[in-house]
GUKOL-120768 format. One record per atom (N, C-alpha, C): residue number from 1; y, x, z; residue in three letters; atom name. Coordinates in Angstrom, 1 decimal, decimal comma. Atoms other than C-alpha are relative to their C-alpha. Last residue first. Layout:
BEGIN
<r><num>NUM</num><y>Y</y><x>X</x><z>Z</z><residuo>ALA</residuo><atomo>CA</atomo></r>
...
end
This chain:
BEGIN
<r><num>32</num><y>0,8</y><x>1,0</x><z>0,7</z><residuo>ARG</residuo><atomo>N</atomo></r>
<r><num>32</num><y>125,3</y><x>44,0</x><z>100,2</z><residuo>ARG</residuo><atomo>CA</atomo></r>
<r><num>32</num><y>-0,7</y><x>-1,0</x><z>1,0</z><residuo>ARG</residuo><atomo>C</atomo></r>
<r><num>31</num><y>-0,9</y><x>1,1</x><z>0,3</z><residuo>LYS</residuo><atomo>N</atomo></r>
<r><num>31</num><y>128,0</y><x>45,9</x><z>102,1</z><residuo>LYS</residuo><atomo>CA</atomo></r>
<r><num>31</num><y>-0,8</y><x>-1,2</x><z>-0,6</z><residuo>LYS</residuo><atomo>C</atomo></r>
<r><num>30</num><y>-0,2</y><x>0,8</x><z>-1,2</z><residuo>GLY</residuo><atomo>N</atomo></r>
<r><num>30</num><y>125,4</y><x>48,1</x><z>103,8</z><residuo>GLY</residuo><atomo>CA</atomo></r>
<r><num>30</num><y>0,9</y><x>-1,2</x><z>-0,3</z><residuo>GLY</residuo><atomo>C</atomo></r>
<r><num>29</num><y>1,2</y><x>0,8</x><z>-0,3</z><residuo>ALA</residuo><atomo>N</atomo></r>
<r><num>29</num><y>124,1</y><x>49,4</x><z>100,5</z><residuo>ALA</residuo><atomo>CA</atomo></r>
<r><num>29</num><y>0,2</y><x>-0,9</x><z>1,2</z><residuo>ALA</residuo><atomo>C</atomo></r>
<r><num>28</num><y>0,1</y><x>1,0</x><z>1,1</z><residuo>ALA</residuo><atomo>N</atomo></r>
<r><num>28</num><y>127,6</y><x>50,5</x><z>99,5</z><residuo>ALA</residuo><atomo>CA</atomo></r>
<r><num>28</num><y>-1,2</y><x>-0,9</x><z>0,2</z><residuo>ALA</residuo><atomo>C</atomo></r>
<r><num>27</num><y>-1,1</y><x>1,0</x><z>-0,2</z><residuo>SER</residuo><atomo>N</atomo></r>
<r><num>27</num><y>128,2</y><x>52,1</x><z>102,9</z><residuo>SER</residuo><atomo>CA</atomo></r>
<r><num>27</num><y>-0,1</y><x>-1,1</x><z>-1,1</z><residuo>SER</residuo><atomo>C</atomo></r>
<r><num>26</num><y>0,4</y><x>0,8</x><z>-1,2</z><residuo>GLN</residuo><atomo>N</atomo></r>
<r><num>26</num><y>124,8</y><x>53,9</x><z>102,6</z><residuo>GLN</residuo><atomo>CA</atomo></r>
<r><num>26</num><y>1,1</y><x>-1,1</x><z>0,2</z><residuo>GLN</residuo><atomo>C</atomo></r>
<r><num>25</num><y>1,1</y><x>0,9</x><z>0,4</z><residuo>PHE</residuo><atomo>N</atomo></r>
<r><num>25</num><y>125,5</y><x>55,1</x><z>99,1</z><residuo>PHE</residuo><atomo>CA</atomo></r>
<r><num>25</num><y>-0,4</y><x>-0,9</x><z>1,1</z><residuo>PHE</residuo><atomo>C</atomo></r>
<r><num>24</num><y>-0,5</y><x>1,1</x><z>0,8</z><residuo>GLY</residuo><atomo>N</atomo></r>
<r><num>24</num><y>128,9</y><x>56,4</x><z>100,1</z><residuo>GLY</residuo><atomo>CA</atomo></r>
<r><num>24</num><y>-1,0</y><x>-0,9</x><z>-0,4</z><residuo>GLY</residuo><atomo>C</atomo></r>
<r><num>23</num><y>-0,8</y><x>0,9</x><z>-0,8</z><residuo>SER</residuo><atomo>N</atomo></r>
<r><num>23</num><y>127,4</y><x>58,3</x><z>103,0</z><residuo>SER</residuo><atomo>CA</atomo></r>
<r><num>23</num><y>0,6</y><x>-1,1</x><z>-0,8</z><residuo>SER</residuo><atomo>C</atomo></r>
<r><num>22</num><y>0,9</y><x>0,8</x><z>-0,9</z><residuo>LEU</residuo><atomo>N</atomo></r>
<r><num>22</num><y>124,6</y><x>59,7</x><z>100,8</z><residuo>LEU</residuo><atomo>CA</atomo></r>
<r><num>22</num><y>0,9</y><x>-1,0</x><z>0,8</z><residuo>LEU</residuo><atomo>C</atomo></r>
<r><num>21</num><y>0,7</y><x>1,0</x><z>0,8</z><residuo>PHE</residuo><atomo>N</atomo></r>
<r><num>21</num><y>127,0</y><x>60,8</x><z>98,0</z><residuo>PHE</residuo><atomo>CA</atomo></r>
<r><num>21</num><y>-0,8</y><x>-0,9</x><z>0,9</z><residuo>PHE</residuo><atomo>C</atomo></r>
<r><num>20</num><y>-1,0</y><x>1,0</x><z>0,4</z><residuo>ALA</residuo><atomo>N</atomo></r>
<r><num>20</num><y>129,4</y><x>62,5</x><z>100,5</z><residuo>ALA</residuo><atomo>CA</atomo></r>
<r><num>20</num><y>-0,7</y><x>-1,1</x><z>-0,8</z><residuo>ALA</residuo><atomo>C</atomo></r>
<r><num>19</num><y>-0,4</y><x>0,7</x><z>-1,2</z><residuo>LEU</residuo><atomo>N</atomo></r>
<r><num>19</num><y>126,5</y><x>64,3</x><z>102,1</z><residuo>LEU</residuo><atomo>CA</atomo></r>
<r><num>19</num><y>0,9</y><x>-1,1</x><z>-0,4</z><residuo>LEU</residuo><atomo>C</atomo></r>
<r><num>18</num><y>1,1</y><x>0,9</x><z>-0,3</z><residuo>VAL</residuo><atomo>N</atomo></r>
<r><num>18</num><y>125,1</y><x>65,3</x><z>98,7</z><residuo>VAL</residuo><atomo>CA</atomo></r>
<r><num>18</num><y>0,3</y><x>-0,8</x><z>1,2</z><residuo>VAL</residuo><atomo>C</atomo></r>
<r><num>17</num><y>0,1</y><x>1,1</x><z>1,0</z><residuo>LEU</residuo><atomo>N</atomo></r>
<r><num>17</num><y>128,5</y><x>66,6</x><z>97,6</z><residuo>LEU</residuo><atomo>CA</atomo></r>
<r><num>17</num><y>-1,2</y><x>-1,0</x><z>0,3</z><residuo>LEU</residuo><atomo>C</atomo></r>
<r><num>16</num><y>-1,1</y><x>1,0</x><z>-0,2</z><residuo>ALA</residuo><atomo>N</atomo></r>
<r><num>16</num><y>129,0</y><x>68,5</x><z>100,8</z><residuo>ALA</residuo><atomo>CA</atomo></r>
<r><num>16</num><y>-0,1</y><x>-1,1</x><z>-1,0</z><residuo>ALA</residuo><atomo>C</atomo></r>
<r><num>15</num><y>0,3</y><x>0,7</x><z>-1,2</z><residuo>ILE</residuo><atomo>N</atomo></r>
<r><num>15</num><y>125,5</y><x>70,1</x><z>100,5</z><residuo>ILE</residuo><atomo>CA</atomo></r>
<r><num>15</num><y>1,1</y><x>-1,0</x><z>0,3</z><residuo>ILE</residuo><atomo>C</atomo></r>
<r><num>14</num><y>1,0</y><x>1,0</x><z>0,2</z><residuo>PRO</residuo><atomo>N</atomo></r>
<r><num>14</num><y>126,2</y><x>71,0</x><z>96,9</z><residuo>PRO</residuo><atomo>CA</atomo></r>
<r><num>14</num><y>-0,4</y><x>-0,8</x><z>1,2</z><residuo>PRO</residuo><atomo>C</atomo></r>
<r><num>13</num><y>-0,5</y><x>1,0</x><z>0,9</z><residuo>LEU</residuo><atomo>N</atomo></r>
<r><num>13</num><y>129,5</y><x>72,7</x><z>97,8</z><residuo>LEU</residuo><atomo>CA</atomo></r>
<r><num>13</num><y>-1,1</y><x>-1,1</x><z>-0,3</z><residuo>LEU</residuo><atomo>C</atomo></r>
<r><num>12</num><y>-0,6</y><x>1,0</x><z>-0,8</z><residuo>PHE</residuo><atomo>N</atomo></r>
<r><num>12</num><y>128,2</y><x>74,7</x><z>100,8</z><residuo>PHE</residuo><atomo>CA</atomo></r>
<r><num>12</num><y>0,4</y><x>-1,2</x><z>-0,9</z><residuo>PHE</residuo><atomo>C</atomo></r>
<r><num>11</num><y>1,0</y><x>0,6</x><z>-1,0</z><residuo>CYS</residuo><atomo>N</atomo></r>
<r><num>11</num><y>125,6</y><x>76,9</x><z>99,1</z><residuo>CYS</residuo><atomo>CA</atomo></r>
<r><num>11</num><y>0,7</y><x>-1,2</x><z>0,6</z><residuo>CYS</residuo><atomo>C</atomo></r>
<r><num>10</num><y>1,1</y><x>0,6</x><z>0,8</z><residuo>LEU</residuo><atomo>N</atomo></r>
<r><num>10</num><y>127,7</y><x>77,7</x><z>96,0</z><residuo>LEU</residuo><atomo>CA</atomo></r>
<r><num>10</num><y>-1,0</y><x>-0,7</x><z>0,9</z><residuo>LEU</residuo><atomo>C</atomo></r>
<r><num>9</num><y>-0,5</y><x>1,2</x><z>0,7</z><residuo>TRP</residuo><atomo>N</atomo></r>
<r><num>9</num><y>130,8</y><x>78,1</x><z>98,2</z><residuo>TRP</residuo><atomo>CA</atomo></r>
<r><num>9</num><y>-1,1</y><x>-0,7</x><z>-0,7</z><residuo>TRP</residuo><atomo>C</atomo></r>
<r><num>8</num><y>-0,2</y><x>1,1</x><z>-1,0</z><residuo>LEU</residuo><atomo>N</atomo></r>
<r><num>8</num><y>129,0</y><x>80,5</x><z>100,5</z><residuo>LEU</residuo><atomo>CA</atomo></r>
<r><num>8</num><y>0,4</y><x>-1,3</x><z>-0,6</z><residuo>LEU</residuo><atomo>C</atomo></r>
<r><num>7</num><y>1,4</y><x>0,5</x><z>-0,4</z><residuo>ILE</residuo><atomo>N</atomo></r>
<r><num>7</num><y>127,7</y><x>82,5</x><z>97,5</z><residuo>ILE</residuo><atomo>CA</atomo></r>
<r><num>7</num><y>0,2</y><x>-1,1</x><z>1,0</z><residuo>ILE</residuo><atomo>C</atomo></r>
<r><num>6</num><y>0,5</y><x>0,8</x><z>1,2</z><residuo>ILE</residuo><atomo>N</atomo></r>
<r><num>6</num><y>131,3</y><x>82,7</x><z>96,1</z><residuo>ILE</residuo><atomo>CA</atomo></r>
<r><num>6</num><y>-1,4</y><x>-0,6</x><z>0,4</z><residuo>ILE</residuo><atomo>C</atomo></r>
<r><num>5</num><y>-0,8</y><x>1,3</x><z>0,0</z><residuo>LYS</residuo><atomo>N</atomo></r>
<r><num>5</num><y>132,6</y><x>83,9</x><z>99,5</z><residuo>LYS</residuo><atomo>CA</atomo></r>
<r><num>5</num><y>-0,5</y><x>-0,9</x><z>-1,1</z><residuo>LYS</residuo><atomo>C</atomo></r>
<r><num>4</num><y>0,5</y><x>0,8</x><z>-1,1</z><residuo>ILE</residuo><atomo>N</atomo></r>
<r><num>4</num><y>129,9</y><x>86,5</x><z>99,7</z><residuo>ILE</residuo><atomo>CA</atomo></r>
<r><num>4</num><y>0,6</y><x>-1,3</x><z>0,1</z><residuo>ILE</residuo><atomo>C</atomo></r>
<r><num>3</num><y>1,3</y><x>0,5</x><z>0,4</z><residuo>LEU</residuo><atomo>N</atomo></r>
<r><num>3</num><y>130,8</y><x>87,8</x><z>96,2</z><residuo>LEU</residuo><atomo>CA</atomo></r>
<r><num>3</num><y>-0,6</y><x>-0,9</x><z>1,1</z><residuo>LEU</residuo><atomo>C</atomo></r>
<r><num>2</num><y>-0,2</y><x>1,2</x><z>0,9</z><residuo>LYS</residuo><atomo>N</atomo></r>
<r><num>2</num><y>134,4</y><x>88,0</x><z>97,2</z><residuo>LYS</residuo><atomo>CA</atomo></r>
<r><num>2</num><y>-1,3</y><x>-0,6</x><z>-0,4</z><residuo>LYS</residuo><atomo>C</atomo></r>
<r><num>1</num><y>-0,5</y><x>1,1</x><z>-0,8</z><residuo>MET</residuo><atomo>N</atomo></r>
<r><num>1</num><y>133,6</y><x>90,2</x><z>100,2</z><residuo>MET</residuo><atomo>CA</atomo></r>
<r><num>1</num><y>0,1</y><x>-1,3</x><z>-0,9</z><residuo>MET</residuo><atomo>C</atomo></r>
end
């Protein structure tokens, strides 16, 4: 069960980081 949780985190974390980066990049681009 612990291994599954680690795999889920490894899959979810990069996606969350990319989404946060894209949303921040869009807001920064929209301010210009």
